[in-house]
KELO-569522 format. One record per residue (C-alpha): residue number from 1; residue in three letters; x, y, z. Coordinates in steps of 0.05 Angstrom, whole numbers, plus 5000, padded with zeros to 4 digits. Layout:
BEGIN
(NUM, 'ALA', (X, Y, Z)),
...
***
This chain:
BEGIN
(1, 'MET', (5001, 4998, 4998)),
(2, 'LEU', (5057, 5050, 5018)),
(3, 'ARG', (5092, 5036, 4951)),
(4, 'ARG', (5044, 5083, 4915)),
(5, 'TYR', (5061, 5138, 4961)),
(6, 'PHE', (5136, 5134, 4955)),
(7, 'LYS', (5162, 5183, 4906)),
(8, 'GLN', (5227, 5182, 4869)),
(9, 'ARG', (5251, 5240, 4916)),
(10, 'HIS', (5239, 5193, 4976)),
(11, 'LEU', (5284, 5139, 4944)),
(12, 'LEU', (5337, 5189, 4930)),
(13, 'ALA', (5332, 5215, 5002)),
(14, 'GLU', (5338, 5144, 5028)),
(15, 'LEU', (5397, 5129, 4984)),
(16, 'LEU', (5431, 5194, 5008)),
(17, 'ILE', (5420, 5177, 5080)),
(18, 'LEU', (5446, 5107, 5073)),
(19, 'ALA', (5506, 5135, 5035)),
(20, 'ALA', (5519, 5183, 5094)),
(21, 'LEU', (5513, 5123, 5143)),
(22, 'ILE', (5562, 5081, 5104)),
(23, 'GLY', (5608, 5144, 5096)),
(24, 'TRP', (5603, 5152, 5173)),
(25, 'ALA', (5624, 5081, 5186)),
(26, 'LEU', (5678, 5083, 5132)),
(27, 'PHE', (5708, 5147, 5164)),
(28, 'PHE', (5711, 5110, 5232)),
(29, 'ILE', (5746, 5050, 5204)),
(30, 'VAL', (5799, 5095, 5166)),
(31, 'GLN', (5806, 5142, 5224)),
(32, 'TRP', (5808, 5089, 5280)),
(33, 'PRO', (5883, 5081, 5287)),
(34, 'GLN', (5896, 5154, 5288)),
(35, 'ILE', (5841, 5172, 5339)),
(36, 'PRO', (5876, 5199, 5399)),
(37, 'GLU', (5857, 5179, 5471)),
(38, 'PRO', (5825, 5208, 5514)),
(39, 'LEU', (5778, 5245, 5469)),
(40, 'PRO', (5717, 5286, 5484)),
(41, 'THR', (5652, 5248, 5500)),
(42, 'HIS', (5607, 5305, 5519)),
(43, 'PHE', (5605, 5380, 5504)),
(44, 'GLY', (5576, 5432, 5544)),
(45, 'LEU', (5532, 5488, 5521)),
(46, 'SER', (5590, 5530, 5504)),
(47, 'GLY', (5617, 5476, 5460)),
(48, 'GLN', (5674, 5459, 5505)),
(49, 'PRO', (5686, 5385, 5524)),
(50, 'ASP', (5666, 5372, 5593)),
(51, 'ALA', (5677, 5297, 5593)),
(52, 'TRP', (5732, 5249, 5564)),
(53, 'GLY', (5736, 5177, 5552)),
(54, 'ASP', (5765, 5128, 5505)),
(55, 'LYS', (5757, 5120, 5431)),
(56, 'GLU', (5709, 5060, 5437)),
(57, 'SER', (5658, 5113, 5465)),
(58, 'LEU', (5651, 5141, 5395)),
(59, 'LEU', (5613, 5078, 5378)),
(60, 'THR', (5556, 5103, 5421)),
(61, 'PRO', (5533, 5163, 5375)),
(62, 'LEU', (5543, 5114, 5311)),
(63, 'LEU', (5499, 5062, 5345)),
(64, 'ILE', (5447, 5112, 5366)),
(65, 'GLY', (5443, 5141, 5294)),
(66, 'LEU', (5437, 5074, 5264)),
(67, 'ALA', (5387, 5052, 5316)),
(68, 'LEU', (5343, 5114, 5303)),
(69, 'TYR', (5349, 5104, 5229)),
(70, 'LEU', (5325, 5030, 5230)),
(71, 'LEU', (5272, 5049, 5285)),
(72, 'LEU', (5244, 5101, 5238)),
(73, 'SER', (5249, 5057, 5178)),
(74, 'VAL', (5211, 5004, 5210)),
(75, 'VAL', (5152, 5049, 5239)),
(76, 'GLU', (5150, 5078, 5168)),
(77, 'LEU', (5127, 5012, 5141)),
(78, 'PHE', (5064, 5010, 5189)),
(79, 'PRO', (5020, 5068, 5176)),
(80, 'GLN', (4966, 5036, 5217)),
(81, 'ILE', (5004, 5051, 5278)),
(82, 'TRP', (5016, 5125, 5262)),
(83, 'ASN', (4977, 5179, 5299)),
(84, 'PHE', (4956, 5242, 5263)),
(85, 'PRO', (4933, 5310, 5291)),
(86, 'VAL', (4872, 5306, 5249)),
(87, 'SER', (4818, 5252, 5234)),
(88, 'VAL', (4840, 5211, 5174)),
(89, 'THR', (4787, 5205, 5119)),
(90, 'GLU', (4792, 5170, 5052)),
(91, 'ARG', (4797, 5239, 5021)),
(92, 'ASN', (4859, 5261, 5062)),
(93, 'ARG', (4890, 5194, 5075)),
(94, 'GLY', (4936, 5195, 5017)),
(95, 'ARG', (4961, 5267, 5028)),
(96, 'LEU', (4974, 5252, 5102)),
(97, 'ILE', (5013, 5189, 5088)),
(98, 'GLU', (5057, 5232, 5036)),
(99, 'ILE', (5072, 5283, 5088)),
(100, 'THR', (5086, 5231, 5144)),
(101, 'LEU', (5137, 5195, 5098)),
(102, 'GLU', (5169, 5261, 5084)),
(103, 'LEU', (5171, 5274, 5160)),
(104, 'PHE', (5207, 5205, 5170)),
(105, 'VAL', (5258, 5217, 5114)),
(106, 'GLY', (5273, 5287, 5144)),
(107, 'LEU', (5280, 5261, 5215)),
(108, 'LYS', (5327, 5206, 5191)),
(109, 'PHE', (5370, 5257, 5151)),
(110, 'LEU', (5376, 5304, 5212)),
(111, 'MET', (5391, 5248, 5257)),
(112, 'VAL', (5446, 5215, 5217)),
(113, 'MET', (5475, 5281, 5198)),
(114, 'GLY', (5473, 5308, 5270)),
(115, 'PHE', (5503, 5249, 5298)),
(116, 'GLY', (5554, 5246, 5243)),
(117, 'LEU', (5576, 5317, 5250)),
(118, 'ILE', (5585, 5310, 5328)),
(119, 'SER', (5629, 5249, 5313)),
(120, 'TYR', (5667, 5282, 5261)),
(121, 'TRP', (5684, 5341, 5307)),
(122, 'THR', (5696, 5291, 5364)),
(123, 'ILE', (5746, 5251, 5324)),
(124, 'THR', (5780, 5314, 5299)),
(125, 'MET', (5785, 5341, 5370)),
(126, 'GLN', (5747, 5403, 5346)),
(127, 'GLU', (5698, 5439, 5395)),
(128, 'LEU', (5628, 5438, 5380)),
(129, 'PRO', (5611, 5507, 5346)),
(130, 'ILE', (5567, 5551, 5393)),
(131, 'TRP', (5512, 5552, 5342)),
(132, 'TRP', (5510, 5477, 5334)),
(133, 'LEU', (5460, 5458, 5388)),
(134, 'PRO', (5408, 5514, 5374)),
(135, 'ALA', (5413, 5505, 5301)),
(136, 'PHE', (5404, 5430, 5305)),
(137, 'MET', (5344, 5438, 5351)),
(138, 'ALA', (5315, 5491, 5308)),
(139, 'LEU', (5322, 5445, 5250)),
(140, 'LEU', (5295, 5383, 5284)),
(141, 'PHE', (5233, 5418, 5318)),
(142, 'GLY', (5221, 5463, 5257)),
(143, 'TRP', (5217, 5402, 5211)),
(144, 'LEU', (5169, 5369, 5259)),
(145, 'GLY', (5127, 5429, 5270)),
(146, 'LEU', (5124, 5445, 5194)),
(147, 'SER', (5099, 5370, 5181)),
(148, 'ILE', (5045, 5374, 5234)),
(149, 'TRP', (5024, 5445, 5210)),
(150, 'ARG', (5020, 5416, 5139)),
(151, 'MET', (4975, 5359, 5163)),
(152, 'ILE', (4929, 5404, 5205)),
(153, 'ARG', (4924, 5454, 5147)),
(154, 'TYR', (4908, 5409, 5091)),
(155, 'PRO', (4853, 5364, 5120)),
(156, 'CYS', (4822, 5426, 5154)),
(157, 'SER', (4806, 5459, 5088)),
(158, 'LEU', (4779, 5392, 5062)),
(159, 'GLY', (4739, 5381, 5127)),
(160, 'ASN', (4706, 5450, 5126)),
(161, 'GLN', (4683, 5439, 5056)),
(162, 'ASP', (4659, 5371, 5075)),
(163, 'ASP', (4623, 5397, 5138)),
(164, 'GLU', (4589, 5451, 5095)),
(165, 'SER', (4562, 5407, 5042)),
(166, 'ALA', (4537, 5357, 5095)),
(167, 'ALA', (4502, 5412, 5132)),
(168, 'THR', (4469, 5438, 5066)),
(169, 'LYS', (4447, 5365, 5046)),
(170, 'GLY', (4415, 5352, 5114)),
(171, 'ASP', (4407, 5281, 5142)),
(172, 'GLY', (4345, 5265, 5102)),
(173, 'ASN', (4300, 5280, 5161)),
(174, 'ASP', (4271, 5350, 5150)),
(175, 'GLY', (4219, 5346, 5202)),
(176, 'ALA', (4165, 5312, 5161)),
***
């Protein structure tokens, strides 16, 4: 059922995300012998490292990024478990599925790129830029908010038309 809602851009986005995951893993493999120890394992709000650990701790963001990617990919396959901020009708179902698939692709992209950048900065012993956390949060919640807004906006306009047409038709009981 979902296959008809996938567009070429979804496939392209998924391939780019998978390429980023593979590139991230390859970067680890190539850099592993040169990774210094100890290295930063946590950064404060200022971007300065405030915790240190061994290079095996770098596997945590990679595994979290991979787990989030896989989780979202599995959930994406089961639209019957999705919750929407509006009632689903036959008329709006297709559009809601398209918006939700775009939401999943965007979230996967942001998670993979976000954890990948943090890993890159950690491996290269760079401080996190001061703009990083606010920018990442703005992108993440902005994408989520935009997707929800699109879900609410689209069906509402259809719902109002449906409500008006139902009100003018009546229920067949005109008091007689």
